N, C-alpha and C positions, 0 to 999 in steps of 0.2 A: 300187268305185264312185268315179267322178270327181265332184268338186263344184267349181263356180265360186265363188270367195270374193271378196267385194268390200268387206267391213267387218272391223274388228278383232273385233267381237262374234262374227262367224261363225267366225273363227279360234279364239276362245275356246271356242265351243260344240263345235267339232270336237275340240279338245284335251281338254275335259272328258269328252266321250263316250268318247274313246279311252282316257283314264286309267281311267275306270270299267270299261270293257270288259276292261282288264288286271287289274281287281280291286285297284287301288291307291288308297289315300287320298291326299289332297293332301300330307299330311306325309310319307308314304312316297315319293311321287314327288319331293318336294322334296329329300329326303335323297339319292336316287339322282342328282338333277340338280345338287346343290350349291346349291339355292335354299331359301329359307324357305317354310313352308306358306303364309304370307301372300302371298308373291310368286307362288306357283302360283295362288292364288285370284284375285289381281289379273289375271293373264294370262288365266285362264279367263273372267273377266268382260269382257275386252276393255278394262279400265280402265287398263291399263299398256301401255307400248310394249315389245314383245318384241324382243330383239336377234336377229340372224340366228343367232348361236351358240346362244342359248337355244332358238330355234325348231327348229334342226337337232337339238339334243340331245333335245328333247321328241318330235320325230317318230321318232327312232331308238328311244327308250325305248318308245314306244307302237306300234312297228311300222307307222308311217305312211310314205308316200313323198311328198315334196314335188316337184311338177312345175311348171315354168314353160312356158307355151305362148303363141303369138301369139293375139291376140284373134280370136274367130270361128272358132277351130280346132274341127273336129268332135270330138265325144266328151265334151265337158264338159257337165255338167248344172248348172243353177242350184241354189243352196242355199236 
């Protein structure tokens, strides 16, 4: 499923859902990512700024694919 993301909170919601789908706690994900449980929580709430490196590590761990497309490109659905 493709989703159009426009806010940090939406990023956090997707990361939280993907982590849970993998059966990982925030602490377990943090260990694998080299982050604290608190940092994972902040990222999932959209309360913290995620670095590109952190976002790519999280998408890899959760088997997500990050895709950048031009605005108005067909195939994206709003979140």
